[in-house]
C-alpha positions in Angstrom: 37.2 -103.5 49.2 36.5 -100.7 51.6 36.7 -98.1 48.9 34.2 -99.8 46.6 31.6 -99.9 49.4 32.4 -96.3 50.5 31.9 -95.0 47.0 28.7 -97.0 46.5 27.4 -95.9 49.9 28.0 -92.2 49.2 26.4 -92.6 45.8 23.3 -94.1 47.5 23.1 -91.3 50.0 23.4 -88.8 47.2 20.6 -90.5 45.4 18.6 -90.4 48.6 19.1 -86.7 48.8 18.0 -86.3 45.2 14.9 -88.4 45.7 14.0 -86.3 48.8 14.5 -83.1 46.9 12.2 -84.4 44.0 9.6 -85.5 46.5 9.6 -82.1 48.2 9.2 -80.4 44.9 6.4 -82.7 44.0 4.7 -82.0 47.3 5.0 -78.3 46.7 3.5 -78.7 43.2 0.6 -80.7 44.7 -0.1 -78.0 47.3 0.2 -75.0 45.0 -0.8 -76.2 41.6 -2.8 -79.4 42.2 0.0 -81.4 40.5 0.3 -85.1 40.2 0.8 -87.4 43.1 4.2 -89.1 43.0 4.2 -90.4 46.5 6.3 -93.4 45.6 9.3 -91.1 45.4 9.3 -91.1 49.2 9.7 -94.9 49.2 12.6 -94.6 46.8 14.2 -92.1 49.2 13.7 -94.5 52.1 15.2 -97.4 50.1 18.2 -95.3 49.0 18.9 -93.8 52.4 18.6 -97.1 54.3 20.7 -99.1 51.8 23.3 -96.3 51.5 23.8 -96.1 55.2 24.0 -99.9 55.4 26.6 -100.1 52.6 28.7 -97.4 54.4 28.5 -99.5 57.6 29.4 -102.7 55.6 26.2 -104.6 56.4 25.1 -107.7 54.6 21.4 -106.7 54.6 22.3 -103.6 52.6 23.8 -105.7 49.8 20.6 -107.8 49.8 18.6 -104.5 49.6 20.6 -103.6 46.5 19.0 -106.6 44.7 15.5 -105.2 45.0 15.5 -102.9 41.9 17.0 -105.6 39.8 14.5 -108.2 40.9 11.5 -105.8 40.4 12.9 -104.7 37.0 13.4 -108.4 35.9 9.8 -109.2 36.9 8.4 -106.2 35.0 10.6 -107.1 32.0 9.4 -110.7 32.0 5.7 -109.7 32.2 6.2 -107.0 29.5 7.9 -109.4 27.1 5.3 -112.0 27.6 2.5 -109.6 26.8 4.0 -107.9 23.8 5.3 -109.8 20.9 6.0 -107.0 18.3 8.9 -105.2 20.0 12.1 -104.5 18.1 15.2 -106.4 19.0 17.0 -103.1 20.0 14.3 -102.3 22.6 14.5 -105.8 24.0 18.3 -105.7 24.1 18.2 -102.3 25.8 15.8 -103.4 28.5 17.7 -106.7 29.1 21.0 -104.8 29.4 19.5 -102.5 32.0 18.2 -105.4 34.1 21.5 -107.2 33.8 23.3 -104.1 35.1 20.9 -103.8 38.0 21.5 -107.4 39.0 25.3 -107.5 38.2 26.2 -104.7 40.6 25.0 -106.5 43.7 26.3 -109.8 42.4 29.8 -108.3 42.1 29.6 -107.2 45.8 28.8 -110.8 46.9 32.4 -111.8 46.6 33.0 -109.7 49.7 30.2 -111.4 51.6 32.5 -112.9 54.3 34.0 -109.5 55.1 30.6 -107.9 55.8 28.7 -107.8 59.1 25.0 -108.5 59.8 
């Protein structure tokens, strides 16, 4: 159990470092070249850093934070599927499989819920 959470926690911290690097590159491009504003990347960094440190410390709230991307993606998928009717079956299957993966990962961690701390 501990190794699963440790690997996932380190991956989350690595993702946080990547998001911070991308945000700083975007900030540099905005200052020097009047590039686009991708400020939401800072929020992705904060989510990845907070949930990664929580997973490394075996916290229940961090597992709950891992559900956020899956829930948001499921909402966007439902709205998108309801508004567009002429999508191919492959595209729908690809999107649904992505959402299932984003929800299945935290669901698989729920079996260790009693071993986690608040």
